[in-house]
C-alpha positions in Angstrom: -50.4 39.1 -42.3 -52.2 40.1 -39.5 -55.1 37.8 -40.3 -52.5 34.5 -40.1 -50.8 36.2 -36.9 -54.0 36.2 -35.4 -54.8 32.9 -36.4 -52.1 31.2 -35.4 -52.5 32.9 -32.3 -55.4 30.9 -32.0 -53.6 27.8 -32.5 -51.0 27.9 -30.5 -52.7 29.9 -27.8 -53.1 27.0 -25.6 -51.6 25.6 -22.5 -50.1 22.4 -23.9 -47.9 24.5 -26.7 -47.1 27.0 -24.5 -45.7 25.0 -21.8 -44.1 22.8 -24.6 -42.0 25.9 -25.7 -41.2 26.4 -22.0 -39.8 23.3 -21.1 -37.8 23.6 -24.4 -36.7 26.7 -23.2 -35.6 25.3 -20.0 -33.9 22.8 -21.3 -31.8 24.5 -23.4 -30.7 26.7 -21.5 -29.2 23.4 -18.9 -27.6 22.0 -22.2 -26.0 25.5 -23.1 -24.9 25.9 -19.3 -23.3 22.4 -19.3 -19.7 22.6 -21.4 -19.4 19.9 -24.3 -23.3 19.5 -24.8 -24.1 21.9 -28.0 -27.1 23.4 -29.1 -26.7 21.3 -31.9 -26.6 17.9 -29.7 -29.7 18.9 -27.6 -32.1 19.6 -30.9 -30.7 16.4 -32.7 -30.8 14.2 -29.7 -34.3 15.3 -28.4 -35.7 15.8 -32.0 -37.0 12.1 -32.4 -39.3 11.9 -29.0 -41.1 14.9 -31.1 -42.3 13.3 -34.3 -45.4 11.9 -32.7 -46.3 14.9 -31.2 -48.4 17.3 -32.5 -46.6 19.8 -35.0 -47.9 22.4 -32.7 -46.4 20.9 -29.6 -43.2 19.6 -31.0 -41.7 22.4 -33.2 -42.2 24.8 -30.6 -40.7 22.4 -28.0 -37.1 22.6 -30.3 -37.1 26.4 -31.3 -37.5 26.6 -27.4 -34.2 24.5 -26.7 -32.6 26.4 -30.1 -33.0 29.8 -28.3 -32.3 28.4 -24.5 -29.0 26.6 -25.6 -27.4 29.2 -27.6 -28.3 31.9 -24.9 -27.2 29.0 -22.0 -23.9 29.0 -23.6 -23.1 32.1 -22.4 -22.5 30.7 -18.7 -20.3 28.7 -18.5 -18.0 31.0 -20.9 -18.6 33.6 -18.3 -17.6 31.3 -15.1 -15.2 28.7 -15.7 -14.2 30.1 -19.4 -15.1 27.1 -21.3 -17.7 28.0 -23.9 -21.3 25.6 -23.5 -21.9 26.4 -27.1 -19.2 27.3 -30.1 -21.0 30.3 -30.1 -20.6 31.8 -27.2 -16.4 31.1 -27.7 -15.9 35.5 -28.0 -18.0 35.9 -24.7 -15.4 34.5 -22.8 -13.0 36.5 -23.4 -14.1 39.2 -21.6 -16.5 37.8 -19.9 -14.6 35.4 -17.6 -12.1 38.4 -16.8 -15.2 40.7 -15.7 -16.1 37.1 -13.8 -12.4 36.7 -12.0 -13.1 40.8 -10.9 -15.8 39.6 -9.2 -18.1 41.2 -12.1 -19.6 37.4 -13.0 -23.4 38.9 -12.3 -22.7 41.9 -14.3 -21.8 39.7 -17.2 -24.7 37.3 -16.9 -26.6 39.8 -16.8 -25.1 41.9 -19.7 -25.4 38.8 -21.7 -29.0 38.2 -20.9 -30.0 41.5 -22.4 -28.1 41.7 -25.4 -29.4 38.1 -26.2 -33.4 39.1 -25.6 -32.4 42.4 -27.7 -30.5 40.9 -30.6 -33.1 37.8 -30.7 -36.7 40.0 -30.4 -34.8 42.3 -33.4 -34.1 38.9 -35.6 -37.6 37.9 -34.6 -39.1 40.9 -36.0 -37.4 40.5 -39.6 -38.0 37.1 -39.8 -42.0 37.9 -39.5 -42.0 40.7 -41.7 -39.5 39.5 -44.1 -40.5 35.7 -44.8 -43.8 35.8 -46.7 -42.5 38.8 -48.9 -39.5 36.3 -49.6 -41.7 33.5 -50.1 -44.2 34.9 -53.0 -40.8 35.8 -54.5 -39.8 32.4 -54.4 -43.3 31.2 -56.2 -41.6 33.0 -59.3 -39.0 30.2 -59.3 -38.7 27.2 -61.0 -36.4 24.0 -61.4 -33.6 26.3 -63.4 -33.7 29.2 -60.5 -33.8 26.5 -58.0 -30.7 24.7 -59.2 -28.5 27.5 -59.2 -29.8 28.5 -56.0 -28.8 25.0 -53.9 -25.5 25.1 -56.5 -25.0 28.5 -54.3 -25.7 27.4 -51.3 -23.6 24.2 -51.4 -20.5 27.0 -52.1 -21.2 29.4 -49.3 -20.9 26.3 -46.9 -18.3 24.5 -48.7 -16.6 28.3 -48.7 -16.9 29.3 -44.9 -17.0 26.5 -42.7 -13.8 25.4 -41.6 -10.0 27.1 -42.3 -9.3 25.2 -45.2 -11.7 25.6 -48.9 -10.4 21.9 -49.7 -11.9 20.4 -46.5 -15.1 22.1 -46.9 -15.2 20.8 -50.3 -14.3 17.4 -49.2 -17.3 17.2 -46.4 -19.7 18.8 -48.9 -18.9 15.6 -51.4 -19.3 13.1 -48.5 -22.5 14.9 -47.7 -23.5 14.8 -51.5 -22.2 10.5 -51.6 -24.6 10.0 -48.6 -27.4 12.0 -49.9 -28.0 9.5 -53.2 -27.5 6.0 -51.1 -31.0 4.8 -51.4 -33.3 4.7 -54.8 -33.3 6.9 -57.7 -36.5 9.1 -57.7 -37.1 8.9 -61.3 -36.1 5.4 -62.5 -36.7 4.2 -58.9 -33.1 2.1 -59.3 -31.0 1.0 -55.9 -27.7 3.1 -55.9 -24.6 2.6 -53.3 -27.2 0.4 -51.4 -24.7 -2.9 -52.1 -27.2 -4.9 -51.8 -28.1 -3.8 -48.4 -32.5 -3.5 -48.1 -32.0 -1.2 -45.0 -30.1 1.6 -47.4 -33.0 1.5 -50.0 -34.5 4.7 -47.9 -31.2 5.8 -48.0 -29.3 6.6 -45.1 -31.3 8.2 -41.9 -30.9 11.7 -41.0 -31.7 12.1 -37.6 -29.6 9.1 -36.2 -26.5 10.4 -38.3 -26.8 13.9 -36.6 -26.8 12.4 -33.6 -24.1 10.2 -34.3 -21.6 13.5 -35.4 -22.8 16.1 -33.1 -23.6 14.1 -29.8 -21.8 10.7 -30.1 -18.3 12.4 -32.0 -18.6 14.4 -28.1 -18.5 12.2 -26.2 -15.9 10.7 -27.7 -13.4 13.9 -27.7 -14.5 14.2 -23.5 -13.5 10.7 -23.0 -10.1 11.5 -24.8 -9.4 14.9 -22.8 -9.9 13.5 -19.6 -10.6 15.4 -16.5 -9.6 18.9 -16.9 -8.9 21.3 -13.7 -11.7 24.3 -14.2 -11.0 28.0 -14.0 -13.6 28.8 -11.8 -14.6 32.7 -10.8 -17.8 34.5 -9.9 -20.1 32.3 -8.0 -20.3 34.7 -5.0 -23.7 35.8 -4.0 -23.4 39.4 -3.4 -22.3 40.4 -6.6 -23.8 43.3 -8.4 -25.6 43.4 -11.7 -25.1 44.8 -15.5 -26.6 48.7 -14.5 -28.5 50.6 -16.6 -25.6 52.7 -18.1 -24.2 49.7 -18.8 -26.9 48.8 -21.4 -27.4 52.4 -22.3 -23.5 52.7 -23.7 -23.8 49.3 -25.3 -27.3 49.6 -27.0 -25.5 50.9 -30.5 -23.7 47.7 -30.1 -25.8 45.6 -29.7 -28.0 46.9 -32.3 -25.3 46.6 -34.8 -24.0 43.1 -33.4 -27.7 42.3 -33.8 -27.5 43.3 -37.2 -24.8 40.9 -38.3 -26.3 38.4 -36.6 -29.3 38.9 -38.9 -27.2 38.9 -42.2 -25.4 36.1 -41.4 -27.9 34.1 -40.2 -30.2 34.4 -42.9 -27.2 33.2 -45.6 -26.8 29.5 -45.7 -23.7 28.0 -43.3 -23.0 31.3 -41.9 -23.9 30.0 -38.2 -24.2 32.2 -34.4 -20.4 30.8 -34.5 -19.0 32.6 -36.9 -21.7 35.7 -36.1 -20.2 35.8 -32.5 -16.6 36.6 -34.1 -17.7 39.0 -36.6 -19.8 41.3 -34.4 -17.6 41.0 -31.6 -14.6 42.4 -34.5 -16.7 45.2 -35.4 -18.0 46.1 -32.2 -14.0 46.4 -31.3 -13.3 48.4 -34.4 -16.5 50.9 -33.8 -15.9 50.9 -30.4 -15.0 54.4 -28.1 -12.8 52.3 -25.8 -11.3 49.9 -27.8 -8.3 49.0 -25.7 -10.6 47.6 -23.1 -11.7 45.0 -25.6 -10.2 41.3 -24.7 -9.4 43.2 -20.7 -12.7 43.0 -19.6 -15.0 44.5 -21.7 -19.0 44.1 -21.2 -19.3 45.9 -24.6 -17.4 43.0 -26.0 -19.8 40.5 -24.0 -23.0 42.9 -25.3 -21.6 42.4 -29.1 -20.8 38.6 -28.8 -24.2 37.3 -27.4 -26.2 40.1 -28.9 -24.5 38.5 -32.8 -24.7 34.7 -31.8 -28.4 35.1 -30.7 -29.5 37.3 -34.2 -28.6 34.6 -36.0 -31.8 31.7 -34.5 -34.4 33.7 -35.9 -33.0 34.8 -39.1 -31.4 31.3 -39.7 -35.1 30.1 -40.2 -35.6 32.8 -43.2 -33.3 30.3 -46.0 -34.8 27.2 -44.2 -38.4 28.0 -44.5 -38.5 30.1 -47.4 -36.5 28.2 -49.6 -35.8 24.8 -48.0 -32.2 25.8 -47.2 -31.1 25.0 -44.1 -28.9 28.3 -42.0 -26.7 25.9 -40.2 -26.9 23.1 -38.6 -29.3 23.3 -35.9 -31.9 24.8 -38.8 -30.7 21.4 -40.6 -32.2 19.5 -37.8 -35.2 21.2 -38.0 -35.8 20.9 -41.5 -35.8 17.2 -40.7 -38.5 17.5 -37.8 -40.7 20.0 -40.0 -40.7 17.5 -42.5 -41.4 14.7 -40.1 -44.6 16.7 -39.4 -45.6 16.7 -42.5 -44.7 20.7 -42.6 -42.6 20.9 -46.4 -40.2 23.9 -46.0 -40.6 26.0 -49.5 -42.4 28.9 -50.7 -45.6 27.0 -50.4 -45.4 26.3 -47.0 -46.7 29.9 -46.1 -49.8 29.5 -48.2 -50.8 26.1 -47.0 -49.7 26.2 -42.7 -49.5 30.1 -42.8 -51.3 29.6 -39.4 -49.3 26.7 -38.3 -46.0 28.9 -38.8 -47.1 32.5 -38.1 -48.0 30.8 -34.3 -44.9 29.8 -34.0 -43.7 33.3 -35.3 -45.4 34.6 -32.3 -44.4 32.2 -29.9 -40.8 33.0 -30.8 -41.9 36.7 -29.6 -43.7 35.4 -26.3 -40.6 32.7 -25.8 -37.9 35.8 -25.9 -39.9 37.8 -23.2 -39.6 35.1 -21.0 -36.2 34.4 -21.6 -35.6 37.2 -19.3 -37.1 35.8 -16.4 -35.9 32.4 -17.3 -32.1 34.1 -17.5 -32.5 35.6 -14.2 -33.0 32.2 -12.7 -30.1 30.7 -14.7 -28.0 33.4 -13.5 -28.5 32.6 -10.0 -29.0 28.8 -9.6 -27.8 27.2 -12.9 -24.7 28.9 -12.8 -23.1 26.0 -11.0 -24.2 23.5 -13.3 -21.0 23.8 -15.1 -19.5 22.3 -12.4 -21.1 18.9 -12.9 -18.6 16.3 -13.4 -18.4 15.1 -17.2 -17.8 11.3 -15.7 -21.5 11.8 -14.3 -22.7 13.7 -17.6 -21.7 12.2 -20.5 -23.3 8.7 -19.6 -26.6 9.7 -19.6 -25.9 11.7 -23.0 -24.7 8.4 -24.3 -27.7 6.4 -23.4 -29.8 8.9 -24.5 -28.3 9.5 -28.1 -29.2 5.5 -28.3 -32.6 6.0 -27.4 -33.0 8.9 -29.6 -31.6 7.3 -32.8 -33.9 3.9 -32.2 -37.0 6.0 -30.9 -36.6 7.5 -35.1 -37.9 4.4 -36.7 -37.5 1.9 -34.1 -35.0 0.3 -36.1 -32.0 -1.7 -35.0 -30.1 -0.7 -38.2 -30.5 3.3 -37.3 -28.2 2.8 -34.5 -25.5 1.4 -36.6 -26.1 4.5 -38.7 -25.6 6.4 -35.3 -22.5 4.4 -34.1 -20.9 4.8 -38.1 -21.9 8.3 -37.8 -20.1 9.2 -34.4 -16.9 7.6 -35.4 -16.9 9.6 -38.8 -17.7 12.7 -36.7 -14.6 12.3 -34.5 -12.4 11.5 -37.2 -14.0 14.7 -39.4 -13.2 16.9 -35.8 -9.3 15.3 -35.5 -8.9 15.8 -38.9 -9.9 19.1 -38.9 -12.6 18.3 -41.8 -16.0 20.5 -40.8 -19.2 18.7 -40.4 -21.5 21.2 -41.3 -20.9 20.9 -44.9 -21.7 17.3 -45.1 -24.6 17.6 -43.0 -26.4 20.6 -45.1 -25.3 18.8 -48.5 -27.0 15.7 -47.9 -30.0 18.1 -47.0 -29.8 20.0 -50.2 -28.2 17.4 -52.5 -31.9 15.9 -53.3 -33.6 19.1 -54.1 -30.4 20.0 -56.4 -30.9 17.1 -58.1 -34.3 16.8 -59.1 -34.0 20.3 -60.3 -31.0 19.6 -62.1 -32.7 16.8 -63.9 -35.8 18.8 -64.3 -34.0 21.8 -65.8 -32.4 19.3 -68.5 -35.2 17.7 -69.3 -37.3 20.6 -69.7 -34.6 22.3 -72.0 -33.3 18.7 -73.5 -30.3 18.8 -72.1 -29.2 22.8 -73.1 -27.0 24.3 -70.2 -27.9 27.6 -70.9 -31.3 27.4 -69.0 -29.5 28.2 -66.1 -28.0 31.9 -67.6 -31.1 32.8 -70.4 -33.2 33.3 -67.3 -32.6 36.4 -65.7 -33.0 35.1 -61.6 -31.3 31.8 -62.7 -27.9 34.0 -64.3 -28.3 36.4 -61.4 -27.3 33.9 -59.5 -25.2 31.8 -61.1 -23.0 35.2 -61.1 -23.2 35.3 -57.7 -22.3 31.6 -57.3 -18.8 32.2 -59.6 -18.1 35.6 -57.4 -18.5 33.5 -54.3 -16.3 30.6 -55.4 -13.6 33.0 -57.0 -13.5 34.9 -53.7 -13.5 32.0 -51.4 -10.3 30.6 -53.8 -8.5 33.9 -53.6 -8.7 33.8 -49.7 -7.5 30.3 -49.4 -4.7 30.7 -52.1 -3.4 34.2 -49.9 -3.5 32.4 -46.6 -2.0 29.9 -48.1 0.8 32.5 -49.5 0.7 34.4 -46.0 1.6 30.6 -44.4 4.8 30.3 -47.3 6.3 33.1 -47.3 9.7 32.1 -45.7 10.8 33.8 -42.0 14.7 34.2 -42.0 16.6 32.7 -39.2 17.0 34.1 -36.3 20.9 34.0 -36.3 20.6 36.0 -39.4 18.2 38.8 -38.0 20.5 39.0 -35.3 23.6 39.7 -37.0 21.0 41.7 -39.1 20.4 43.9 -35.8 23.5 44.0 -35.2 25.3 45.0 -38.1 22.3 48.0 -38.1 20.1 46.2 -40.9 
């Protein structure tokens, strides 16, 4: 491992790669600091421009964007009570209250310290866990991968959104889009309706740009001009003290553990981690009554929880080729475009590149402190940029990015269709992440399933007769049962009838 780290450092330690990572970090903080521009949108729009770069330049840039955008979302969350990314939603609860009290800088600095610590802990876990997991994954064959893909799809469908049914609908749509094109074994055209542009399937990156970026532009245009609750732009504010950090350190470490655990599971991204880390911190805090009323510990918990997800979500993507969240789903496409096929063999064939990227993650995490200080001092005013200036620029970049993938006008049609579809899904409450991740997992699932059935002459017992695949199958059944029970319990709670107000008043009058 240490030899690979040294080889990776030799490969990455050049001005161009480091500069690309730092440029991505700065761009990510800028994007995260603008309400409505999500981290997924940023990576999806910018990914096509890196496909013609060398892997040691393009991938560091995108990783920098990912890292910076997740942190940058805390800036508008605290200053204007509008999270720059969904992962910073929990940060806004206590952060903006502190800002209204004249403690914006204190909250912003605490979010920075918690982000850096959480990210660093998760990066160390990534470095020391990924390679051993890849060694175990080498023992997987087609039945094990079939069960693993099915388990991942179930997890994604179950945790994305409030409705299990809607999550399953989104997953089914993703699988339907994935099977468009040529059959990988027979070469027959499937669901192309005679359109030759669909022979290679639905272009992933243009679709992602449409579903995440263009749909967000449509939603913002629908909302129109909103009055912002601006707070904490004074220059003489006091920052976070050492006592603040010391008193919140245990919470930061615990929340980082939550982010690492959830990030390593498919579908559980930073948007969920921030809330779970925040809720756990409130339960374990010595001052739970302060949460929701301006708790500096609450800010630390939310930011450590969401930033720890970033490196942890790379673990399933790199080891098994299964994206941990929607951003790593886009990164998966970027890796493949660079000739780096995620999976256990990636560590054998390109171990030096991977460990060079890991070392660069540590380096950029350290520099995030300095970039964060700059953002706290100057860039918090970017949250006030009018949407009428911002979103036309985003729209142009959407079209440019979609066209840059294959220089195809048909990709623009896919992008626009994806934008319309993403808009409708958001309006109807159907989650988008299951569709995206299912679209990426479906080809691998199909190949593994067909190979398993060919290997066993169609005997389905092959999936439960092998120890590893049987264990994953048991987890699959358990996850599905728990998800179904949770959905039933929630529906039951909603259907419980309440007594009419008049009846309640009469009951109280009679002493009932």
